[in-house]
MARKOLBA-877013 format. One record per residue (C-alpha): x, y, z; residue number from 1; residue in three letters. Coordinates in steps of 0.05 Angstrom, whole numbers. Each point is the difference from the previous one (the first is absolute). Example, Ala and Ser with C-alpha at 12.3 -4.5 7.8 and 13.67 -1.06 7.14 Angstrom:
<lumgu><X>246</X><Y>-90</Y><Z>156</Z><zavex>1</zavex><rofi>ala</rofi></lumgu>
<lumgu><X>27</X><Y>69</Y><Z>-13</Z><zavex>2</zavex><rofi>ser</rofi></lumgu>
end
This chain:
<lumgu><X>-45</X><Y>-287</Y><Z>33</Z><zavex>1</zavex><rofi>met</rofi></lumgu>
<lumgu><X>39</X><Y>52</Y><Z>-39</Z><zavex>2</zavex><rofi>ala</rofi></lumgu>
<lumgu><X>-46</X><Y>59</Y><Z>-20</Z><zavex>3</zavex><rofi>his</rofi></lumgu>
<lumgu><X>17</X><Y>71</Y><Z>-16</Z><zavex>4</zavex><rofi>asn</rofi></lumgu>
<lumgu><X>-34</X><Y>57</Y><Z>38</Z><zavex>5</zavex><rofi>asn</rofi></lumgu>
<lumgu><X>-21</X><Y>34</Y><Z>-63</Z><zavex>6</zavex><rofi>ser</rofi></lumgu>
<lumgu><X>-47</X><Y>-57</Y><Z>-16</Z><zavex>7</zavex><rofi>asn</rofi></lumgu>
<lumgu><X>-44</X><Y>18</Y><Z>59</Z><zavex>8</zavex><rofi>lys</rofi></lumgu>
<lumgu><X>-13</X><Y>72</Y><Z>-21</Z><zavex>9</zavex><rofi>glu</rofi></lumgu>
<lumgu><X>-70</X><Y>20</Y><Z>-21</Z><zavex>10</zavex><rofi>lys</rofi></lumgu>
<lumgu><X>17</X><Y>53</Y><Z>-54</Z><zavex>11</zavex><rofi>thr</rofi></lumgu>
<lumgu><X>51</X><Y>1</Y><Z>-57</Z><zavex>12</zavex><rofi>ile</rofi></lumgu>
<lumgu><X>32</X><Y>63</Y><Z>27</Z><zavex>13</zavex><rofi>asn</rofi></lumgu>
<lumgu><X>12</X><Y>-30</Y><Z>70</Z><zavex>14</zavex><rofi>ser</rofi></lumgu>
<lumgu><X>24</X><Y>-64</Y><Z>-32</Z><zavex>15</zavex><rofi>met</rofi></lumgu>
<lumgu><X>51</X><Y>39</Y><Z>-43</Z><zavex>16</zavex><rofi>ile</rofi></lumgu>
<lumgu><X>22</X><Y>38</Y><Z>60</Z><zavex>17</zavex><rofi>met</rofi></lumgu>
<lumgu><X>13</X><Y>-64</Y><Z>40</Z><zavex>18</zavex><rofi>asn</rofi></lumgu>
<lumgu><X>40</X><Y>-39</Y><Z>-54</Z><zavex>19</zavex><rofi>ile</rofi></lumgu>
<lumgu><X>67</X><Y>26</Y><Z>24</Z><zavex>20</zavex><rofi>pro</rofi></lumgu>
<lumgu><X>-15</X><Y>-30</Y><Z>69</Z><zavex>21</zavex><rofi>leu</rofi></lumgu>
<lumgu><X>-13</X><Y>-69</Y><Z>-29</Z><zavex>22</zavex><rofi>asp</rofi></lumgu>
<lumgu><X>48</X><Y>-54</Y><Z>21</Z><zavex>23</zavex><rofi>thr</rofi></lumgu>
<lumgu><X>-12</X><Y>-50</Y><Z>-55</Z><zavex>24</zavex><rofi>trp</rofi></lumgu>
<lumgu><X>27</X><Y>32</Y><Z>-63</Z><zavex>25</zavex><rofi>gln</rofi></lumgu>
<lumgu><X>60</X><Y>-11</Y><Z>-44</Z><zavex>26</zavex><rofi>ile</rofi></lumgu>
<lumgu><X>24</X><Y>70</Y><Z>14</Z><zavex>27</zavex><rofi>asp</rofi></lumgu>
<lumgu><X>19</X><Y>-22</Y><Z>71</Z><zavex>28</zavex><rofi>asn</rofi></lumgu>
<lumgu><X>54</X><Y>-46</Y><Z>-30</Z><zavex>29</zavex><rofi>phe</rofi></lumgu>
<lumgu><X>31</X><Y>46</Y><Z>-51</Z><zavex>30</zavex><rofi>asn</rofi></lumgu>
<lumgu><X>64</X><Y>39</Y><Z>8</Z><zavex>31</zavex><rofi>ile</rofi></lumgu>
<lumgu><X>2</X><Y>60</Y><Z>-47</Z><zavex>32</zavex><rofi>tyr</rofi></lumgu>
<lumgu><X>51</X><Y>46</Y><Z>-33</Z><zavex>33</zavex><rofi>cys</rofi></lumgu>
<lumgu><X>-9</X><Y>66</Y><Z>-36</Z><zavex>34</zavex><rofi>asp</rofi></lumgu>
<lumgu><X>22</X><Y>-7</Y><Z>-73</Z><zavex>35</zavex><rofi>tyr</rofi></lumgu>
<lumgu><X>-7</X><Y>65</Y><Z>-39</Z><zavex>36</zavex><rofi>lys</rofi></lumgu>
<lumgu><X>-55</X><Y>23</Y><Z>47</Z><zavex>37</zavex><rofi>asn</rofi></lumgu>
<lumgu><X>-38</X><Y>-65</Y><Z>-6</Z><zavex>38</zavex><rofi>asn</rofi></lumgu>
<lumgu><X>-12</X><Y>-46</Y><Z>60</Z><zavex>39</zavex><rofi>leu</rofi></lumgu>
<lumgu><X>23</X><Y>-69</Y><Z>-23</Z><zavex>40</zavex><rofi>ile</rofi></lumgu>
<lumgu><X>-1</X><Y>-65</Y><Z>37</Z><zavex>41</zavex><rofi>thr</rofi></lumgu>
<lumgu><X>70</X><Y>-28</Y><Z>7</Z><zavex>42</zavex><rofi>ile</rofi></lumgu>
<lumgu><X>-13</X><Y>-57</Y><Z>47</Z><zavex>43</zavex><rofi>lys</rofi></lumgu>
<lumgu><X>-57</X><Y>-43</Y><Z>29</Z><zavex>44</zavex><rofi>asn</rofi></lumgu>
<lumgu><X>17</X><Y>-21</Y><Z>71</Z><zavex>45</zavex><rofi>ile</rofi></lumgu>
<lumgu><X>-36</X><Y>-66</Y><Z>-11</Z><zavex>46</zavex><rofi>leu</rofi></lumgu>
<lumgu><X>56</X><Y>-18</Y><Z>-49</Z><zavex>47</zavex><rofi>asp</rofi></lumgu>
<lumgu><X>48</X><Y>-5</Y><Z>59</Z><zavex>48</zavex><rofi>asp</rofi></lumgu>
<lumgu><X>-45</X><Y>-49</Y><Z>35</Z><zavex>49</zavex><rofi>tyr</rofi></lumgu>
<lumgu><X>-25</X><Y>-42</Y><Z>-58</Z><zavex>50</zavex><rofi>arg</rofi></lumgu>
<lumgu><X>43</X><Y>-61</Y><Z>19</Z><zavex>51</zavex><rofi>asp</rofi></lumgu>
<lumgu><X>-29</X><Y>3</Y><Z>71</Z><zavex>52</zavex><rofi>tyr</rofi></lumgu>
<lumgu><X>-73</X><Y>5</Y><Z>-24</Z><zavex>53</zavex><rofi>phe</rofi></lumgu>
<lumgu><X>9</X><Y>-55</Y><Z>-54</Z><zavex>54</zavex><rofi>glu</rofi></lumgu>
<lumgu><X>24</X><Y>-53</Y><Z>48</Z><zavex>55</zavex><rofi>gln</rofi></lumgu>
<lumgu><X>-40</X><Y>-64</Y><Z>8</Z><zavex>56</zavex><rofi>asp</rofi></lumgu>
<lumgu><X>-67</X><Y>12</Y><Z>36</Z><zavex>57</zavex><rofi>gly</rofi></lumgu>
<lumgu><X>-3</X><Y>73</Y><Z>-15</Z><zavex>58</zavex><rofi>phe</rofi></lumgu>
<lumgu><X>-19</X><Y>-3</Y><Z>-72</Z><zavex>59</zavex><rofi>ile</rofi></lumgu>
<lumgu><X>-59</X><Y>-39</Y><Z>-26</Z><zavex>60</zavex><rofi>glu</rofi></lumgu>
<lumgu><X>-10</X><Y>-21</Y><Z>-71</Z><zavex>61</zavex><rofi>glu</rofi></lumgu>
<lumgu><X>-72</X><Y>14</Y><Z>-18</Z><zavex>62</zavex><rofi>ile</rofi></lumgu>
<lumgu><X>-42</X><Y>-22</Y><Z>-60</Z><zavex>63</zavex><rofi>glu</rofi></lumgu>
<lumgu><X>-28</X><Y>64</Y><Z>-28</Z><zavex>64</zavex><rofi>leu</rofi></lumgu>
<lumgu><X>-73</X><Y>-5</Y><Z>-18</Z><zavex>65</zavex><rofi>asp</rofi></lumgu>
<lumgu><X>-17</X><Y>33</Y><Z>-66</Z><zavex>66</zavex><rofi>lys</rofi></lumgu>
<lumgu><X>-48</X><Y>46</Y><Z>36</Z><zavex>67</zavex><rofi>lys</rofi></lumgu>
<lumgu><X>63</X><Y>37</Y><Z>28</Z><zavex>68</zavex><rofi>phe</rofi></lumgu>
<lumgu><X>34</X><Y>6</Y><Z>-67</Z><zavex>69</zavex><rofi>tyr</rofi></lumgu>
<lumgu><X>23</X><Y>73</Y><Z>-11</Z><zavex>70</zavex><rofi>tyr</rofi></lumgu>
<lumgu><X>-28</X><Y>17</Y><Z>70</Z><zavex>71</zavex><rofi>ala</rofi></lumgu>
<lumgu><X>55</X><Y>-3</Y><Z>53</Z><zavex>72</zavex><rofi>pro</rofi></lumgu>
<lumgu><X>-41</X><Y>45</Y><Z>48</Z><zavex>73</zavex><rofi>ala</rofi></lumgu>
<lumgu><X>-58</X><Y>-49</Y><Z>-6</Z><zavex>74</zavex><rofi>arg</rofi></lumgu>
<lumgu><X>46</X><Y>-58</Y><Z>17</Z><zavex>75</zavex><rofi>phe</rofi></lumgu>
<lumgu><X>31</X><Y>39</Y><Z>58</Z><zavex>76</zavex><rofi>ala</rofi></lumgu>
<lumgu><X>-69</X><Y>14</Y><Z>27</Z><zavex>77</zavex><rofi>asp</rofi></lumgu>
<lumgu><X>-16</X><Y>-74</Y><Z>-4</Z><zavex>78</zavex><rofi>phe</rofi></lumgu>
<lumgu><X>66</X><Y>-26</Y><Z>27</Z><zavex>79</zavex><rofi>tyr</rofi></lumgu>
<lumgu><X>19</X><Y>54</Y><Z>51</Z><zavex>80</zavex><rofi>tyr</rofi></lumgu>
<lumgu><X>-68</X><Y>30</Y><Z>12</Z><zavex>81</zavex><rofi>gly</rofi></lumgu>
<lumgu><X>17</X><Y>66</Y><Z>-29</Z><zavex>82</zavex><rofi>thr</rofi></lumgu>
<lumgu><X>17</X><Y>27</Y><Z>-70</Z><zavex>83</zavex><rofi>pro</rofi></lumgu>
<lumgu><X>53</X><Y>46</Y><Z>31</Z><zavex>84</zavex><rofi>asp</rofi></lumgu>
<lumgu><X>50</X><Y>-56</Y><Z>-3</Z><zavex>85</zavex><rofi>leu</rofi></lumgu>
<lumgu><X>-2</X><Y>-8</Y><Z>-76</Z><zavex>86</zavex><rofi>asp</rofi></lumgu>
<lumgu><X>71</X><Y>27</Y><Z>-3</Z><zavex>87</zavex><rofi>phe</rofi></lumgu>
<lumgu><X>25</X><Y>-57</Y><Z>44</Z><zavex>88</zavex><rofi>leu</rofi></lumgu>
<lumgu><X>-37</X><Y>-51</Y><Z>-44</Z><zavex>89</zavex><rofi>val</rofi></lumgu>
<lumgu><X>34</X><Y>28</Y><Z>-61</Z><zavex>90</zavex><rofi>met</rofi></lumgu>
<lumgu><X>69</X><Y>5</Y><Z>35</Z><zavex>91</zavex><rofi>tyr</rofi></lumgu>
<lumgu><X>3</X><Y>-71</Y><Z>24</Z><zavex>92</zavex><rofi>phe</rofi></lumgu>
<lumgu><X>-31</X><Y>-28</Y><Z>-63</Z><zavex>93</zavex><rofi>ala</rofi></lumgu>
<lumgu><X>54</X><Y>37</Y><Z>-38</Z><zavex>94</zavex><rofi>lys</rofi></lumgu>
<lumgu><X>-49</X><Y>31</Y><Z>-48</Z><zavex>95</zavex><rofi>ile</rofi></lumgu>
<lumgu><X>11</X><Y>72</Y><Z>-21</Z><zavex>96</zavex><rofi>asp</rofi></lumgu>
<lumgu><X>-67</X><Y>16</Y><Z>-33</Z><zavex>97</zavex><rofi>ser</rofi></lumgu>
<lumgu><X>-72</X><Y>-18</Y><Z>12</Z><zavex>98</zavex><rofi>leu</rofi></lumgu>
<lumgu><X>-1</X><Y>-17</Y><Z>-74</Z><zavex>99</zavex><rofi>phe</rofi></lumgu>
<lumgu><X>46</X><Y>-59</Y><Z>18</Z><zavex>100</zavex><rofi>asp</rofi></lumgu>
<lumgu><X>-41</X><Y>-22</Y><Z>60</Z><zavex>101</zavex><rofi>phe</rofi></lumgu>
<lumgu><X>-30</X><Y>-59</Y><Z>-36</Z><zavex>102</zavex><rofi>asn</rofi></lumgu>
<lumgu><X>47</X><Y>-58</Y><Z>18</Z><zavex>103</zavex><rofi>lys</rofi></lumgu>
<lumgu><X>-27</X><Y>-69</Y><Z>19</Z><zavex>104</zavex><rofi>lys</rofi></lumgu>
<lumgu><X>38</X><Y>3</Y><Z>68</Z><zavex>105</zavex><rofi>thr</rofi></lumgu>
<lumgu><X>31</X><Y>57</Y><Z>39</Z><zavex>106</zavex><rofi>ile</rofi></lumgu>
<lumgu><X>42</X><Y>4</Y><Z>62</Z><zavex>107</zavex><rofi>lys</rofi></lumgu>
<lumgu><X>-26</X><Y>42</Y><Z>57</Z><zavex>108</zavex><rofi>val</rofi></lumgu>
<lumgu><X>23</X><Y>18</Y><Z>70</Z><zavex>109</zavex><rofi>leu</rofi></lumgu>
<lumgu><X>-35</X><Y>-38</Y><Z>53</Z><zavex>110</zavex><rofi>ser</rofi></lumgu>
<lumgu><X>-50</X><Y>45</Y><Z>39</Z><zavex>111</zavex><rofi>pro</rofi></lumgu>
<lumgu><X>37</X><Y>-19</Y><Z>63</Z><zavex>112</zavex><rofi>glu</rofi></lumgu>
<lumgu><X>62</X><Y>37</Y><Z>-24</Z><zavex>113</zavex><rofi>arg</rofi></lumgu>
<lumgu><X>-36</X><Y>68</Y><Z>-5</Z><zavex>114</zavex><rofi>leu</rofi></lumgu>
<lumgu><X>24</X><Y>16</Y><Z>70</Z><zavex>115</zavex><rofi>asn</rofi></lumgu>
<lumgu><X>72</X><Y>-6</Y><Z>-27</Z><zavex>116</zavex><rofi>asp</rofi></lumgu>
<lumgu><X>-16</X><Y>47</Y><Z>-57</Z><zavex>117</zavex><rofi>val</rofi></lumgu>
<lumgu><X>-30</X><Y>50</Y><Z>49</Z><zavex>118</zavex><rofi>asn</rofi></lumgu>
<lumgu><X>64</X><Y>-3</Y><Z>43</Z><zavex>119</zavex><rofi>lys</rofi></lumgu>
<lumgu><X>39</X><Y>20</Y><Z>-62</Z><zavex>120</zavex><rofi>leu</rofi></lumgu>
<lumgu><X>-46</X><Y>59</Y><Z>-10</Z><zavex>121</zavex><rofi>ile</rofi></lumgu>
<lumgu><X>12</X><Y>23</Y><Z>70</Z><zavex>122</zavex><rofi>ile</rofi></lumgu>
<lumgu><X>74</X><Y>-13</Y><Z>-2</Z><zavex>123</zavex><rofi>lys</rofi></lumgu>
<lumgu><X>12</X><Y>40</Y><Z>-64</Z><zavex>124</zavex><rofi>tyr</rofi></lumgu>
<lumgu><X>-52</X><Y>55</Y><Z>9</Z><zavex>125</zavex><rofi>lys</rofi></lumgu>
<lumgu><X>50</X><Y>55</Y><Z>14</Z><zavex>126</zavex><rofi>asp</rofi></lumgu>
<lumgu><X>46</X><Y>-21</Y><Z>-56</Z><zavex>127</zavex><rofi>val</rofi></lumgu>
<lumgu><X>-57</X><Y>-2</Y><Z>-50</Z><zavex>128</zavex><rofi>val</rofi></lumgu>
<lumgu><X>-28</X><Y>67</Y><Z>23</Z><zavex>129</zavex><rofi>glu</rofi></lumgu>
<lumgu><X>70</X><Y>32</Y><Z>-3</Z><zavex>130</zavex><rofi>lys</rofi></lumgu>
<lumgu><X>7</X><Y>-25</Y><Z>-72</Z><zavex>131</zavex><rofi>ser</rofi></lumgu>
<lumgu><X>-66</X><Y>34</Y><Z>-18</Z><zavex>132</zavex><rofi>lys</rofi></lumgu>
<lumgu><X>13</X><Y>66</Y><Z>36</Z><zavex>133</zavex><rofi>gln</rofi></lumgu>
<lumgu><X>74</X><Y>7</Y><Z>-14</Z><zavex>134</zavex><rofi>asp</rofi></lumgu>
<lumgu><X>19</X><Y>-49</Y><Z>-56</Z><zavex>135</zavex><rofi>pro</rofi></lumgu>
<lumgu><X>71</X><Y>-9</Y><Z>-24</Z><zavex>136</zavex><rofi>ile</rofi></lumgu>
<lumgu><X>9</X><Y>42</Y><Z>-61</Z><zavex>137</zavex><rofi>lys</rofi></lumgu>
<lumgu><X>27</X><Y>-28</Y><Z>-66</Z><zavex>138</zavex><rofi>tyr</rofi></lumgu>
<lumgu><X>11</X><Y>38</Y><Z>-64</Z><zavex>139</zavex><rofi>glu</rofi></lumgu>
end
């Protein structure tokens, strides 16, 4: 199952030090630019593959139990076995805020498709890292 390395750490300090090494975080899908000395997300790689992931059999419509309202991490832990994938739950449910995570039904990516998501992380790792280290500058 998809877990981040930082979750296995015993201290807060070691956990914080290992967060940049985590695979399952939204930051691994974002392309950045420098706008007036601020790092701004200009693109999410998942957007280019949304049609692929939303085809029949890849997305499931789930009835959301009220115990998960306003708690996408709790739902991700229940559905995927880890709260680390809360950003994927929100992305495929097309919900921007946890305050809106209170729908009767949501669409989620099937757990069997997580391998495809991981392949995207690997494929675009250098592009994402370059956008963080040397972002395109806009004024």
